[in-house]
C-alpha positions as CSV (number, residue, x, y, z in Angstrom):
1,M,30.5,-16.7,245.8
2,I,31.8,-17.3,242.3
3,T,33.3,-14.2,240.6
4,L,33.4,-14.2,236.9
5,S,36.7,-13.3,235.4
6,P,37.0,-10.8,232.5
7,G,36.2,-12.0,229.0
8,Q,32.8,-13.7,229.7
9,G,30.4,-11.0,228.6
10,L,28.1,-10.5,225.7
11,P,30.8,-9.5,223.2
12,Q,32.6,-12.9,223.7
13,L,29.3,-14.8,223.4
14,A,28.6,-12.9,220.2
15,E,32.0,-13.9,218.9
16,L,31.3,-17.6,219.7
17,A,27.9,-17.3,218.0
18,L,29.5,-15.9,214.9
19,A,32.1,-18.6,214.8
20,L,29.3,-21.2,215.2
21,L,27.3,-19.6,212.3
22,L,30.2,-19.2,209.8
23,S,31.6,-22.7,210.6
24,A,28.2,-24.2,210.0
25,V,27.8,-22.4,206.7
26,I,31.2,-23.9,205.6
27,G,30.2,-27.3,206.9
28,L,26.9,-27.3,205.0
29,E,28.8,-27.1,201.7
30,R,30.9,-30.1,202.7
31,E,27.8,-32.0,203.9
32,A,26.0,-31.3,200.6
33,R,28.9,-32.9,198.8
34,N,28.8,-35.9,201.1
35,K,32.3,-35.6,202.3
36,S,33.9,-37.4,205.3
37,A,34.0,-34.2,207.4
38,G,30.6,-32.5,207.2
39,L,28.4,-30.1,209.1
40,R,29.1,-31.2,212.6
41,T,32.9,-31.6,212.2
42,H,33.4,-28.1,210.7
43,T,31.0,-26.5,213.2
44,L,32.9,-28.0,216.1
45,V,36.3,-27.1,214.7
46,G,35.3,-23.4,214.2
47,L,33.6,-23.1,217.6
48,G,36.5,-24.8,219.4
49,A,39.1,-22.6,217.7
50,A,37.1,-19.5,218.7
51,L,36.9,-20.7,222.3
52,F,40.7,-21.4,222.4
53,M,41.3,-17.9,221.2
54,L,39.1,-16.4,223.9
55,V,40.8,-18.6,226.5
56,S,44.2,-17.4,225.2
57,K,43.1,-13.8,225.5
58,Y,41.3,-13.8,228.8
59,G,41.8,-17.1,230.5
60,F,45.1,-16.2,232.3
61,S,44.3,-12.7,233.4
62,D,44.1,-13.7,237.0
63,V,47.5,-15.4,237.1
64,P,49.3,-13.8,240.1
65,G,52.9,-12.7,240.2
66,A,54.7,-9.5,239.2
67,H,57.3,-11.4,237.3
68,V,54.8,-13.6,235.3
69,S,54.8,-12.8,231.6
70,L,52.0,-14.1,229.4
71,D,52.0,-14.6,225.6
72,P,48.4,-14.7,224.3
73,S,49.6,-15.9,220.9
74,R,51.0,-19.3,222.3
75,V,47.5,-20.9,222.4
76,A,46.7,-19.6,218.9
77,A,49.9,-21.2,217.6
78,Q,49.0,-24.5,219.1
79,I,45.6,-24.4,217.3
80,V,47.4,-24.2,214.0
81,S,49.6,-27.2,214.9
82,G,46.8,-29.2,216.4
83,I,44.3,-28.9,213.6
84,G,46.8,-30.7,211.4
85,F,46.0,-34.0,213.2
86,I,42.3,-33.7,212.1
87,G,43.3,-32.8,208.6
88,G,45.7,-35.7,208.4
89,G,43.0,-38.1,209.4
90,L,40.9,-37.0,206.4
91,I,43.6,-37.7,203.8
92,F,44.0,-41.2,202.5
93,V,45.9,-42.7,199.6
94,R,44.6,-45.4,197.3
95,R,47.3,-46.6,195.0
96,D,48.4,-43.5,193.1
97,A,45.3,-41.4,194.0
98,V,45.3,-39.1,197.0
99,R,41.8,-38.2,198.4
100,G,40.7,-35.7,201.1
101,L,43.1,-32.9,200.5
102,T,40.4,-30.3,199.8
103,T,38.3,-31.4,202.8
104,A,41.4,-31.2,205.0
105,A,42.2,-27.7,203.7
106,V,38.6,-26.6,204.4
107,V,38.9,-27.8,208.0
108,W,42.1,-25.8,208.3
109,V,40.3,-22.7,206.9
110,T,37.4,-23.3,209.3
111,A,39.7,-23.3,212.2
112,A,41.2,-20.0,211.0
113,V,37.7,-18.5,210.7
114,G,37.0,-19.5,214.3
115,M,40.2,-18.0,215.5
116,A,39.4,-14.8,213.7
117,C,36.0,-14.7,215.5
118,G,37.5,-15.4,218.8
119,G,40.3,-12.9,218.2
120,G,37.8,-10.1,217.6
121,L,38.2,-9.9,213.8
122,P,34.6,-10.5,212.5
123,V,35.1,-8.7,209.2
124,L,38.0,-11.0,208.3
125,A,36.1,-14.1,209.4
126,V,33.1,-13.2,207.2
127,A,35.4,-12.3,204.3
128,V,37.3,-15.6,204.5
129,T,34.0,-17.5,204.6
130,A,32.9,-15.8,201.5
131,L,36.2,-16.4,199.8
132,H,35.9,-20.1,200.7
133,F,32.8,-20.4,198.5
134,V,34.5,-18.4,195.7
135,T,37.4,-20.8,195.8
136,V,35.4,-24.0,196.0
137,F,32.9,-23.1,193.2
138,G,34.9,-20.6,191.2
139,I,38.0,-22.6,190.8
140,N,36.0,-25.5,189.4
141,A,34.5,-23.2,186.8
142,L,37.9,-21.8,185.9
143,G,39.4,-25.3,185.6
144,R,36.8,-26.3,183.1
145,R,37.9,-23.4,180.9
146,L,41.5,-24.5,180.8
147,P,42.8,-26.7,177.9
148,L,42.1,-30.4,178.5
149,S,45.0,-32.6,179.5
150,R,46.2,-35.4,177.3
151,H,44.4,-37.9,179.4
152,P,41.1,-36.3,180.6
153,P,39.1,-38.1,183.3
154,T,36.4,-40.5,182.3
155,Q,33.5,-41.8,184.3
156,V,33.0,-45.5,184.1
157,R,29.7,-46.8,185.6
158,V,29.6,-50.5,186.4
159,V,26.6,-52.5,187.8
160,Y,27.3,-55.8,189.5
161,W,26.0,-58.3,192.0
162,D,26.7,-57.4,195.6
163,G,28.8,-59.7,197.8
164,T,30.8,-61.2,194.9
165,G,34.1,-59.3,195.4
166,A,33.6,-57.7,191.9
167,L,34.7,-54.2,193.0
168,R,38.2,-55.4,193.9
169,Q,38.5,-57.2,190.5
170,I,37.3,-54.0,188.8
171,L,39.9,-51.8,190.5
172,V,42.6,-54.4,189.7
173,E,41.6,-54.4,186.1
174,C,41.7,-50.6,185.9
175,T,45.2,-50.5,187.3
176,R,46.4,-53.3,185.1
177,R,45.3,-51.3,182.0
178,D,47.3,-48.2,183.1
179,F,44.5,-46.3,184.6
180,V,44.5,-44.4,187.9
181,V,41.2,-44.5,189.8
182,A,40.7,-40.9,191.0
183,E,37.3,-41.3,192.7
184,V,34.9,-44.1,193.6
185,S,31.1,-43.5,194.2
186,V,29.0,-46.5,195.2
187,E,25.2,-46.8,195.1
188,R,23.5,-49.9,196.4
189,G,20.3,-50.9,194.5
190,M,17.2,-52.9,195.5
191,S,17.2,-56.6,196.1
192,E,16.4,-58.6,193.0
193,T,16.0,-62.3,192.2
194,A,18.9,-63.4,190.2
195,E,17.9,-65.2,187.0
196,P,20.1,-67.5,184.9
197,G,19.7,-65.4,181.9
198,R,20.7,-62.2,183.7
199,D,23.4,-63.5,186.1
200,R,26.5,-64.3,184.2
201,G,27.8,-66.1,187.2
202,A,24.9,-68.6,186.9
203,R,26.8,-70.4,184.2
204,R,29.2,-71.7,186.8
205,D,28.1,-74.9,188.5
206,H,29.0,-73.8,192.0
207,R,26.4,-71.0,191.8
208,D,23.5,-73.0,190.6
209,L,22.0,-73.0,194.1
210,E,22.4,-69.3,194.5
211,V,20.8,-67.9,191.4
212,R,17.2,-68.2,192.7
213,R,17.8,-66.3,195.9
214,P,17.2,-62.5,196.2
215,R,20.4,-60.6,195.6
216,R,21.3,-56.9,195.7
217,T,22.9,-55.0,192.9
218,V,25.5,-52.3,193.3
219,A,26.3,-49.5,190.9
220,V,29.8,-48.0,191.2
221,T,31.0,-44.9,189.3
222,L,34.7,-44.7,188.8
223,V,36.6,-41.6,187.7
224,V,39.6,-43.0,185.8
225,E,42.6,-41.2,184.3
226,G,45.3,-42.7,182.2
227,K,46.8,-43.6,178.8
228,G,44.9,-46.8,178.4
229,S,41.9,-47.4,176.1
230,I,38.5,-46.8,177.6
231,A,36.9,-49.1,175.0
232,D,39.2,-52.0,176.0
233,L,38.6,-51.3,179.7
234,T,34.8,-51.3,179.4
235,A,34.9,-54.4,177.2
236,A,37.1,-56.2,179.8
237,L,34.8,-55.2,182.7
238,G,31.8,-56.3,180.7
239,E,33.2,-59.8,180.4
240,M,33.5,-60.3,184.2
241,P,31.0,-62.9,185.3
242,D,29.3,-60.8,188.1
243,V,29.1,-57.6,186.1
244,L,25.6,-56.8,184.7
245,S,26.3,-53.6,182.7
246,V,29.1,-51.1,181.9
247,G,29.0,-47.6,180.6
248,S,31.4,-44.7,180.2
249,Q,31.2,-40.9,179.9
250,E,34.0,-38.4,179.6
251,G,34.3,-36.1,182.6
252,G,35.0,-36.4,186.3
253,L,32.9,-36.2,189.5
254,S,33.1,-33.5,192.1
255,T,36.3,-32.5,193.8
256,D,37.3,-34.0,197.2
């Protein structure tokens, strides 16, 4: 006969359910922003952290021995250390731009919310979840009220033919003109039939056989910052053989 150890009743199931709910709410915000760690990742992180806390509190209650001392905080401390591996996997560096810091921090906060649920602190868990949204949305609004920097971010939208290696040339050109690419957003368009009048690359002899085949366009939006001239940058990008159109607008995209 299996005897259930303490800590497996309705209160603990309610704590897991709360961790699941709050973590999913946080994950929905990341999912809506199309980040690398979305709904499932945040939900699993919060739920797992809550379970680790419950195991830390109740999982060793049947350990025999009069001289055995247990420290329930040891497992909680390992959660804080271990969640850093997930956060580190979300951060990447492209040249001088670092991406994923906010998402990694949100995963860290989600683990803390799960730990609070598992630790029997539901009020704190709900409060931190609410403060998460205040931070994510409120800080952006506050940042827009601050004085602009000397080199405000600018959106540069470039449409080019897919499969030509144009994106790499675009990024190289941005860097060469003293710009840092802070964010890249790519949208793939519908397949079109390339025409000599529209495909700049058709002027080159080695593409004469390709211009009649259906090809797909790609629209990439770059958020660039730097001391270079946006007008010169857009003009240089527009001269690239596989680029169809270039446009710019001051202002950046969403945070990471």
